[in-house]
C-alpha positions as CSV (number, residue, x, y, z in Angstrom):
1,X,11.8,70.1,47.8
2,X,9.4,70.5,45.1
3,X,10.2,73.7,42.8
4,X,7.2,76.3,42.8
5,X,5.2,76.9,39.8
6,X,5.1,79.7,37.4
7,X,3.1,82.8,38.8
8,X,-0.1,83.5,37.2
9,X,-1.3,87.0,36.0
10,X,-3.4,88.9,38.0
11,X,-6.0,91.1,36.0
12,X,-8.4,93.5,37.5
13,X,-12.2,92.9,36.8
14,X,-13.8,95.9,37.8
15,X,-13.0,97.3,41.5
16,X,-13.9,93.8,43.5
17,X,-12.6,91.3,41.6
18,X,-9.2,89.7,40.5
19,X,-8.8,87.1,37.3
20,X,-6.2,85.0,38.4
21,X,-4.9,83.8,34.8
22,X,-2.8,80.5,34.5
23,X,-2.9,80.2,30.8
24,X,-4.1,82.0,27.5
25,X,-4.9,78.6,25.9
26,X,-7.6,75.9,27.0
27,X,-5.6,73.1,28.3
28,X,-6.1,70.8,31.2
29,X,-2.9,71.6,33.1
30,X,-4.1,75.1,33.2
31,X,-7.3,73.9,34.5
32,X,-6.0,71.7,37.2
33,X,-3.9,74.9,38.7
34,X,-7.3,76.8,38.7
35,X,-9.3,74.1,40.5
36,X,-6.2,73.9,42.8
37,X,-6.6,77.3,43.8
38,X,-10.2,77.3,44.2
39,X,-9.9,74.5,46.6
40,X,-6.9,76.1,48.6
41,X,-9.1,79.3,49.2
42,X,-12.1,76.9,50.3
43,X,-9.7,75.1,52.7
44,X,-8.2,78.3,54.3
45,X,-10.5,81.2,53.5
46,X,-8.9,84.4,52.9
47,X,-10.6,87.1,55.2
48,X,-12.2,89.7,52.4
49,X,-12.9,86.9,49.8
50,X,-16.4,86.7,48.8
51,X,-16.7,84.5,46.0
52,X,-14.7,82.4,43.4
53,X,-15.5,81.1,40.1
54,X,-13.6,78.6,38.3
55,X,-13.0,78.7,34.6
56,X,-11.1,76.8,32.2
57,X,-8.0,78.8,32.6
58,X,-8.8,81.4,35.3
59,X,-9.8,81.7,38.5
60,X,-12.2,85.1,39.2
61,X,-12.0,86.0,42.9
62,X,-14.7,88.3,44.4
63,X,-13.5,90.4,47.3
64,X,-14.5,93.3,49.6
65,X,-12.3,96.2,49.0
66,X,-12.9,97.6,52.5
67,X,-11.6,94.8,53.8
68,X,-8.6,93.7,51.7
69,X,-7.0,95.5,49.4
70,X,-6.1,94.5,45.5
71,X,-2.5,94.3,46.0
72,X,-2.7,92.5,49.4
73,X,-5.2,90.1,48.2
74,X,-2.9,89.6,44.8
75,X,0.3,88.8,46.6
76,X,-1.8,86.2,48.9
77,X,-3.2,84.4,45.4
78,X,0.1,84.6,44.0
79,X,1.7,82.6,46.7
80,X,-1.0,80.1,47.1
81,X,-1.0,79.5,42.9
82,X,2.8,78.9,43.1
83,X,2.6,75.9,45.6
84,X,3.2,72.3,44.1
85,X,-0.1,70.9,43.2
86,X,-0.8,68.3,46.0
87,X,-2.7,65.2,45.0
88,X,-6.2,65.7,44.6
89,X,-8.9,63.7,46.6
90,X,-10.9,61.3,44.5
91,X,-13.4,63.1,42.4
92,X,-16.9,62.1,41.9
93,X,-17.4,59.9,38.8
94,X,-21.1,59.8,37.0
95,X,-22.6,57.9,34.0
96,X,-25.0,60.0,32.2
97,X,-27.3,58.5,29.9
98,X,-27.8,59.9,26.3
99,X,-29.9,59.3,23.5
100,X,-27.8,59.5,20.3
101,X,-29.0,60.6,16.8
102,X,-32.5,60.8,15.4
103,X,-34.4,63.9,16.9
104,X,-32.3,63.9,19.9
105,X,-29.0,64.7,18.1
106,X,-29.8,66.3,14.5
107,X,-26.3,66.6,13.7
108,X,-24.6,63.4,14.4
109,X,-25.1,62.3,10.6
110,X,-23.3,65.6,9.3
111,X,-20.6,65.2,12.0
112,X,-20.1,61.5,10.7
113,X,-19.9,63.0,7.2
114,X,-17.5,65.5,7.9
115,X,-15.2,63.1,9.9
116,X,-15.3,60.5,7.1
117,X,-16.7,57.8,9.3
118,X,-20.1,56.5,10.5
119,X,-22.5,57.5,13.1
120,X,-21.9,54.5,14.9
121,X,-18.5,55.0,15.3
122,X,-19.0,58.7,16.4
123,X,-21.0,57.2,19.3
124,X,-18.8,54.6,20.0
125,X,-16.0,57.1,20.4
126,X,-17.8,59.5,22.2
127,X,-19.2,57.0,25.0
128,X,-15.6,55.4,25.5
129,X,-14.1,58.8,26.6
130,X,-13.5,59.7,30.1
131,X,-14.0,63.1,30.7
132,X,-13.3,66.0,33.1
133,X,-15.6,68.7,34.3
134,X,-13.7,71.8,33.4
135,X,-16.0,74.5,34.2
136,X,-19.8,75.4,34.6
137,X,-20.9,78.6,32.6
138,X,-22.6,80.5,29.9
139,X,-26.1,79.2,31.2
140,X,-26.7,77.5,34.6
141,X,-25.6,74.0,34.7
142,X,-23.9,74.3,31.4
143,X,-20.9,71.5,31.8
144,X,-17.9,71.8,29.9
145,X,-16.1,68.8,29.5
146,X,-12.3,68.3,28.7
147,X,-11.0,65.1,27.6
148,X,-12.4,64.6,23.9
149,X,-10.8,62.5,21.6
150,X,-8.7,63.8,18.6
151,X,-10.9,62.3,16.3
152,X,-14.0,63.9,17.3
153,X,-12.4,67.4,17.2
154,X,-14.2,69.8,14.9
155,X,-14.7,73.6,14.4
156,X,-17.9,75.1,16.0
157,X,-20.8,75.8,13.7
158,X,-20.5,78.9,11.2
159,X,-24.3,79.4,11.6
160,X,-25.0,79.2,15.6
161,X,-28.7,78.1,16.5
162,X,-30.9,80.4,18.1
163,X,-32.4,77.6,20.3
164,X,-31.0,74.0,21.0
165,X,-32.7,71.8,23.4
166,X,-32.5,71.5,27.2
167,X,-30.2,68.4,27.5
168,X,-28.2,68.5,24.6
169,X,-24.8,66.6,24.5
170,X,-22.8,68.1,21.9
171,X,-18.9,68.8,20.8
172,X,-17.4,72.1,19.6
173,X,-13.6,72.2,19.2
174,X,-11.5,70.3,21.4
175,X,-14.7,70.1,24.0
176,X,-17.7,67.9,24.9
177,X,-20.5,69.3,26.9
178,X,-23.9,68.8,28.7
179,X,-26.4,72.1,27.9
180,X,-28.9,71.7,30.7
181,X,-31.2,74.5,29.6
182,X,-32.7,75.4,26.2
183,X,-30.7,78.1,24.6
184,X,-28.3,79.3,21.6
185,X,-25.5,77.1,20.6
186,X,-22.9,76.7,17.8
187,X,-21.9,73.4,18.9
188,X,-22.8,70.0,16.8
189,X,-25.7,68.1,18.7
190,X,-24.8,64.4,19.1
191,X,-27.7,63.5,21.4
192,X,-29.8,64.5,24.5
193,X,-29.6,63.3,28.2
194,X,-32.5,63.7,30.6
195,X,-30.1,64.6,33.1
196,X,-30.8,68.2,34.7
197,X,-27.4,69.3,35.7
198,X,-29.3,72.3,37.2
199,X,-32.7,72.2,38.9
200,X,-33.9,75.1,41.2
201,X,-35.9,73.2,43.5
202,X,-33.7,70.1,43.7
203,X,-31.1,69.3,46.5
204,X,-28.4,69.4,44.9
205,X,-29.4,72.3,42.8
206,X,-26.1,71.5,40.7
207,X,-25.6,68.1,39.8
208,X,-21.8,68.5,38.7
209,X,-18.9,70.1,40.0
210,X,-15.6,71.4,38.4
211,X,-13.2,68.4,38.8
212,X,-15.7,65.5,38.7
213,X,-15.2,62.7,36.1
214,X,-18.0,62.1,33.3
215,X,-18.6,59.0,31.2
216,X,-21.9,58.4,28.7
217,X,-23.9,55.6,27.8
218,X,-26.2,55.2,25.0
219,X,-30.1,54.5,25.6
220,X,-33.1,54.6,23.4
221,X,-35.7,57.2,22.7
222,X,-38.2,55.3,24.9
223,X,-35.7,55.1,28.0
224,X,-34.9,58.8,27.4
225,X,-38.8,59.7,27.5
226,X,-38.8,57.3,31.0
227,X,-35.9,59.3,32.3
228,X,-37.0,62.5,31.3
229,X,-40.4,61.8,33.1
230,X,-38.4,60.8,36.4
231,X,-35.8,63.7,36.3
232,X,-38.8,66.4,36.1
233,X,-40.2,65.0,39.0
234,X,-36.8,65.5,40.7
235,X,-35.2,62.1,40.3
236,X,-31.4,62.2,39.6
237,X,-31.0,59.6,36.4
238,X,-27.3,59.9,36.3
239,X,-25.6,57.4,38.0
240,X,-23.0,58.3,40.8
241,X,-20.3,56.0,41.1
242,X,-18.4,55.8,44.5
243,X,-14.8,57.3,44.2
């Protein structure tokens, strides 16, 4: 019989939510447990639970305290979280086009210098990665991806930018990510994609989901502009590869 997993920490979040914390560090093992608990609650809903929000290392569980108490829900969550991880169903795989460098990736040259290599090597290593969507957050559609090669790990910028473009593909710390909407960022900008990971009037509104796999492939600026026009009209310019 498989051994049960270590229990998570339960942290009250206001009077109607519980954060189920699996680790104090960002790592794939904790994230897999987060997503497994999220799936378990989706497959066998607990009465009173109204919403779940997966992050890198914890699952935020919103609930109706008139239907279930903190203690009763916490007991159920701990029990579910200690079950051995079941093999996951095959995740979706996406290929996302990126225009690297130049006006679309203004930090590429500086990243290459900081890592004592060439821009071409940075791009080659980045597109060679097999990434997993660990969480969606910060702004709608902002996709945090685990699996960044150690060669590309580097601290975030000392002075974050107040505004970076929509579609930015960047690296920061041990992560890479896709920023859907224009906004502030302290990450290093390698390129841009025309893919809208969030588009309000499109079905689906959110393109990527936690657990999805992602790879990138380079395109030139002309192709980016063509993709951008198509995506603006609602097209999904990312390539979905059958599981």
